[in-house]
DSSP file (Angstrom, degrees, kcal/mol; ACC not computed):
  #  RESIDUE AA STRUCTURE BP1 BP2  ACC     N-H-->O    O-->H-N    N-H-->O    O-->H-N    TCO  KAPPA ALPHA  PHI   PSI    X-CA   Y-CA   Z-CA
    1    1 A M              0   0    0      0, 0.0     2,-0.0     0, 0.0     0, 0.0   0.000 360.0 360.0 360.0 132.9   29.9  -18.0  100.3
    2    2 A S     >  -     0   0    0      1,-0.1     4,-2.2     4,-0.0     5,-0.2  -0.248 360.0-109.7 -75.4 165.2   27.1  -20.4  100.8
    3    3 A L  H  > S+     0   0    0      1,-0.2     4,-2.4     2,-0.2     5,-0.2   0.874 118.2  56.4 -62.4 -38.1   25.7  -22.6   98.1
    4    4 A R  H  > S+     0   0    0      1,-0.2     4,-2.1     2,-0.2    -1,-0.2   0.915 108.4  46.5 -61.6 -43.4   22.5  -20.6   98.1
    5    5 A R  H  > S+     0   0    0      2,-0.2     4,-2.6     1,-0.2    -1,-0.2   0.894 111.0  51.9 -67.0 -39.4   24.4  -17.4   97.4
    6    6 A K  H  X S+     0   0    0     -4,-2.2     4,-2.3     1,-0.2    -2,-0.2   0.906 110.3  49.3 -62.4 -40.3   26.5  -19.0   94.7
    7    7 A M  H  X S+     0   0    0     -4,-2.4     4,-2.7     2,-0.2    -2,-0.2   0.898 111.0  49.4 -66.1 -40.7   23.3  -20.3   93.0
    8    8 A L  H  X S+     0   0    0     -4,-2.1     4,-2.5     2,-0.2     5,-0.2   0.918 111.1  49.1 -64.7 -43.2   21.7  -16.8   93.1
    9    9 A V  H  X S+     0   0    0     -4,-2.6     4,-2.0     1,-0.2    -2,-0.2   0.924 114.4  45.9 -61.3 -44.3   24.8  -15.2   91.6
   10   10 A S  H  X S+     0   0    0     -4,-2.3     4,-2.3    -5,-0.2    -2,-0.2   0.900 111.4  52.5 -65.3 -41.4   24.9  -17.8   88.9
   11   11 A L  H  X S+     0   0    0     -4,-2.7     4,-2.3     1,-0.2    -2,-0.2   0.926 111.3  45.2 -61.1 -46.3   21.1  -17.4   88.2
   12   12 A F  H  X S+     0   0    0     -4,-2.5     4,-2.1     2,-0.2    -1,-0.2   0.849 110.5  53.8 -70.9 -32.4   21.3  -13.6   87.9
   13   13 A A  H  X S+     0   0    0     -4,-2.0     4,-1.9    -5,-0.2    -1,-0.2   0.907 110.9  47.8 -63.0 -40.3   24.4  -13.9   85.6
   14   14 A A  H  X S+     0   0    0     -4,-2.3     4,-2.7     2,-0.2    -2,-0.2   0.887 109.1  53.0 -67.3 -38.9   22.4  -16.3   83.4
   15   15 A L  H  X S+     0   0    0     -4,-2.3     4,-2.1     1,-0.2    -2,-0.2   0.894 108.6  49.9 -63.4 -39.3   19.4  -13.9   83.4
   16   16 A I  H  < S+     0   0    0     -4,-2.1     4,-0.5     2,-0.2    -1,-0.2   0.908 111.5  49.8 -64.4 -40.7   21.7  -11.1   82.2
   17   17 A C  H >< S+     0   0    0     -4,-1.9     3,-1.1     1,-0.2     4,-0.3   0.935 113.0  45.1 -62.3 -47.0   23.0  -13.4   79.5
   18   18 A V  H >< S+     0   0    0     -4,-2.7     3,-1.5     1,-0.3     4,-0.3   0.836 103.5  64.7 -68.1 -32.6   19.5  -14.4   78.3
   19   19 A S  G >< S+     0   0    0     -4,-2.1    14,-1.1     1,-0.3     3,-0.7   0.627  84.1  76.7 -69.3 -10.9   18.2  -10.8   78.4
   20   20 A S  G <  S+     0   0    0     -3,-1.1    50,-0.9    -4,-0.5    -1,-0.3   0.754  93.5  50.8 -70.4 -21.9   20.6   -9.8   75.6
   21   21 A I  G <  S+     0   0    0     -3,-1.5     2,-0.9    -4,-0.3    -1,-0.2   0.544  88.1  90.4 -92.7  -6.2   18.4  -11.5   73.0
   22   22 A I    <   -     0   0    0     -3,-0.7    11,-1.1    -4,-0.3     2,-0.5  -0.802  61.9-174.9 -92.1 105.8   15.2   -9.8   74.2
   23   23 A I  E     -A   32   0A   0     -2,-0.9     9,-0.2     9,-0.2    -3,-0.0  -0.876  16.9-157.5-109.3 131.0   15.1   -6.6   72.1
   24   24 A L  E     -A   31   0A   0      7,-4.0     7,-2.4    -2,-0.5     2,-2.2  -0.926  14.4-143.9-104.6 114.0   12.5   -3.9   72.6
   25   25 A P        +     0   0    0      0, 0.0     2,-0.7     0, 0.0     7,-0.0  -0.454  39.3 156.9 -79.6  74.4   12.1   -1.8   69.4
   26   26 A I    >   -     0   0    0     -2,-2.2     3,-0.5     3,-0.4    -2,-0.1  -0.885  59.4 -35.7-103.1 114.3   11.5    1.5   71.1
   27   27 A G  T 3  S-     0   0    0     -2,-0.7     4,-0.1     1,-0.2     0, 0.0  -0.238 106.9 -39.7  71.1-162.1   12.3    4.5   69.0
   28   28 A P  T 3  S+     0   0    0      0, 0.0    -1,-0.2     0, 0.0    -2,-0.0   0.713 127.6  62.3 -74.7 -19.6   15.2    4.6   66.5
   29   29 A V  S <  S-     0   0    0     -3,-0.5    -3,-0.4    -4,-0.0     2,-0.1  -0.927  84.6-131.0-110.6 120.2   17.6    2.7   68.8
   30   30 A P        -     0   0    0      0, 0.0     2,-0.4     0, 0.0    -3,-0.0  -0.443  22.1-150.0 -68.7 141.9   16.6   -0.9   69.9
   31   31 A V  E     -A   24   0A   0     -7,-2.4    -7,-4.0    -2,-0.1     2,-0.2  -0.928   4.0-153.1-116.7 134.6   16.9   -1.5   73.6
   32   32 A T  E     -A   23   0A   0     -2,-0.4     3,-0.5    -9,-0.2     4,-0.3  -0.605  25.5-119.7 -98.4 167.4   17.7   -4.8   75.3
   33   33 A L  S  > S+     0   0    0    -14,-1.1     4,-2.2   -11,-1.1     5,-0.2   0.338  88.4 100.0 -86.7   7.3   16.6   -5.8   78.7
   34   34 A Q  H  > S+     0   0    0    -15,-0.4     4,-2.4     1,-0.2    -1,-0.2   0.908  79.8  51.8 -61.4 -41.7   20.2   -6.2   79.9
   35   35 A V  H  > S+     0   0    0     -3,-0.5     4,-2.3     1,-0.2    -1,-0.2   0.922 109.4  50.6 -61.7 -42.8   20.2   -2.9   81.7
   36   36 A F  H  > S+     0   0    0     -4,-0.3     4,-2.5     1,-0.2    -1,-0.2   0.928 112.5  45.9 -59.2 -46.0   17.0   -3.8   83.5
   37   37 A F  H  X S+     0   0    0     -4,-2.2     4,-2.3     2,-0.2    -1,-0.2   0.820 110.0  54.0 -71.2 -29.7   18.4   -7.1   84.7
   38   38 A I  H  X S+     0   0    0     -4,-2.4     4,-1.9     2,-0.2    -1,-0.2   0.931 112.3  43.8 -67.3 -43.9   21.7   -5.5   85.8
   39   39 A V  H  X S+     0   0    0     -4,-2.3     4,-2.1     1,-0.2    -2,-0.2   0.913 113.9  51.0 -65.0 -42.0   19.8   -3.0   87.9
   40   40 A L  H  X S+     0   0    0     -4,-2.5     4,-2.6    -5,-0.2     5,-0.3   0.882 106.6  55.5 -61.9 -38.9   17.6   -5.8   89.2
   41   41 A T  H  X S+     0   0    0     -4,-2.3     4,-2.7     1,-0.2     5,-0.5   0.931 109.8  44.9 -60.2 -47.0   20.6   -7.9   90.1
   42   42 A G  H  X S+     0   0    0     -4,-1.9     4,-1.2     1,-0.2    -1,-0.2   0.872 114.5  49.4 -65.0 -36.6   22.1   -5.1   92.2
   43   43 A A  H  < S+     0   0    0     -4,-2.1    -2,-0.2     2,-0.2    -1,-0.2   0.881 119.8  35.1 -70.8 -37.8   18.7   -4.4   93.9
   44   44 A V  H  < S+     0   0    0     -4,-2.6    -2,-0.2    -5,-0.2    -3,-0.2   0.913 128.2  31.7 -83.9 -45.2   18.1   -8.1   94.8
   45   45 A L  H  < S-     0   0    0     -4,-2.7     4,-0.5    -5,-0.3    -3,-0.2   0.675 104.8-123.4 -90.4 -17.9   21.5   -9.4   95.5
   46   46 A G     X  -     0   0    0     -4,-1.2     4,-2.0    -5,-0.5     5,-0.3  -0.268  40.3 -61.9  92.6 172.2   23.1   -6.3   97.0
   47   47 A P  H  > S+     0   0    0      0, 0.0     4,-1.9     0, 0.0    -1,-0.2   0.883 128.5  43.3 -66.8 -40.9   26.3   -4.5   95.8
   48   48 A K  H  > S+     0   0    0      2,-0.2     4,-2.0     1,-0.2    -2,-0.1   0.967 121.2  36.5 -72.7 -52.2   28.9   -7.3   96.4
   49   49 A M  H  > S+     0   0    0     -4,-0.5     4,-2.0     2,-0.2    -1,-0.2   0.854 117.6  53.6 -70.5 -33.2   27.0  -10.3   95.0
   50   50 A G  H  X S+     0   0    0     -4,-2.0     4,-2.0     2,-0.2    -1,-0.2   0.913 109.0  48.4 -64.8 -42.6   25.4   -8.1   92.3
   51   51 A A  H  X S+     0   0    0     -4,-1.9     4,-2.5    -5,-0.3    -2,-0.2   0.888 109.4  53.3 -64.4 -38.5   28.8   -7.0   91.2
   52   52 A L  H  X S+     0   0    0     -4,-2.0     4,-2.2     2,-0.2    -1,-0.2   0.896 107.6  51.5 -62.8 -39.7   30.1  -10.5   91.2
   53   53 A S  H  X S+     0   0    0     -4,-2.0     4,-2.0     2,-0.2    -1,-0.2   0.913 111.5  46.5 -62.4 -43.6   27.2  -11.5   88.9
   54   54 A V  H  X S+     0   0    0     -4,-2.0     4,-2.5     2,-0.2    -2,-0.2   0.881 110.2  53.3 -68.4 -38.1   28.0   -8.8   86.5
   55   55 A V  H  X S+     0   0    0     -4,-2.5     4,-2.6     2,-0.2    -1,-0.2   0.905 108.1  50.8 -63.0 -40.8   31.7   -9.6   86.5
   56   56 A I  H  X S+     0   0    0     -4,-2.2     4,-2.4     2,-0.2    -2,-0.2   0.917 110.1  50.1 -61.8 -42.9   30.8  -13.3   85.6
   57   57 A W  H  X S+     0   0    0     -4,-2.0     4,-1.9     2,-0.2    -2,-0.2   0.917 111.7  47.6 -61.3 -44.8   28.7  -12.0   82.8
   58   58 A I  H  X S+     0   0    0     -4,-2.5     4,-2.3     1,-0.2    -2,-0.2   0.906 111.8  50.3 -64.4 -41.6   31.5   -9.8   81.4
   59   59 A L  H  X S+     0   0    0     -4,-2.6     4,-2.1     2,-0.2    -2,-0.2   0.898 107.4  53.9 -64.3 -40.1   34.0  -12.7   81.7
   60   60 A L  H  <>S+     0   0    0     -4,-2.4     5,-2.1     1,-0.2    -1,-0.2   0.917 112.1  44.8 -59.5 -42.9   31.7  -15.0   79.8
   61   61 A G  H ><5S+     0   0    0     -4,-1.9    13,-3.4     1,-0.2     3,-1.1   0.868 110.8  53.5 -68.8 -36.3   31.5  -12.5   77.0
   62   62 A T  H 3<5S+     0   0    0     -4,-2.3    -1,-0.2     1,-0.3    -2,-0.2   0.843 104.3  56.2 -66.8 -33.2   35.2  -11.9   77.1
   63   63 A F  T 3<5S-     0   0    0     -4,-2.1    -1,-0.3    -5,-0.2    -2,-0.2   0.460 130.3 -91.2 -80.4  -0.3   35.9  -15.6   76.7
   64   64 A G  T < 5S+     0   0    0     -3,-1.1    -3,-0.2     1,-0.3    -2,-0.1   0.424  79.1 135.8 112.8  -1.9   33.8  -15.7   73.6
   65   65 A L      < -     0   0    0     -5,-2.1     2,-2.3     1,-0.1    -1,-0.3  -0.623  61.3-120.2 -77.6 138.0   30.2  -16.5   74.5
   66   66 A P        +     0   0    0      0, 0.0     7,-0.2     0, 0.0     6,-0.1  -0.441  68.4 129.6 -78.7  73.1   27.7  -14.3   72.7
   67   67 A V        +     0   0    0     -2,-2.3     2,-0.2     5,-0.3     6,-0.1   0.418  42.7  90.6-108.3  -0.6   26.1  -12.8   75.8
   68   68 A F  B >> S-B   72   0B   0      4,-1.9     3,-1.7    -3,-0.3     4,-0.5  -0.491  94.8 -67.5 -92.0 168.1   26.3   -9.1   74.9
   69   69 A A  G >4 S+     0   0    0      1,-0.3     3,-0.6     2,-0.2    -1,-0.2  -0.225 122.5  18.0 -56.1 136.2   23.6   -7.1   73.1
   70   70 A G  G 34 S-     0   0    0    -50,-0.9    -1,-0.3     1,-0.2   -49,-0.1   0.623 130.0 -71.8  78.0  13.4   23.1   -8.2   69.5
   71   71 A G  G <4 S+     0   0    0     -3,-1.7    -1,-0.2     1,-0.2    -2,-0.2   0.742  86.6 157.3  74.5  23.0   24.9  -11.5   70.0
   72   72 A K  B <<  +B   68   0B   0     -3,-0.6    -4,-1.9    -4,-0.5     2,-0.3  -0.435  14.1 175.4 -79.9 155.7   28.3   -9.9   70.3
   73   73 A A        +     0   0    0     -7,-0.2   -11,-0.2    -6,-0.1   -12,-0.1  -0.954  31.4  41.3-151.4 167.6   31.2  -11.6   72.1
   74   74 A G  S    S-     0   0    0    -13,-3.4   -11,-0.1    -9,-0.3   -12,-0.1   0.031  97.5 -33.1  81.2 170.6   34.9  -11.1   72.8
   75   75 A P              0   0    0      0, 0.0    -2,-0.1     0, 0.0   -13,-0.0  -0.389 360.0 360.0 -63.2 135.9   36.9   -8.1   73.7
   76   76 A M              0   0    0     -2,-0.1    -2,-0.0    -4,-0.1   -14,-0.0   0.452 360.0 360.0 -95.7 360.0   35.4   -5.0   72.1
């Protein structure tokens, strides 16, 4: 994997992490932008690199970083 691809995968993993704190109060259930960025990641990077980006995001949350919706972290 080239350096450019590694940087793109890392960038989109970071965008997914940051999007967890952006909450849209639509209706009774608040919605975060994580779903939008996950779909965007797959559309821009393709299935393999997009999946790698999402796996990195999940691993970051599993290791204790508060990257899930609502600032949650760790195994659920």
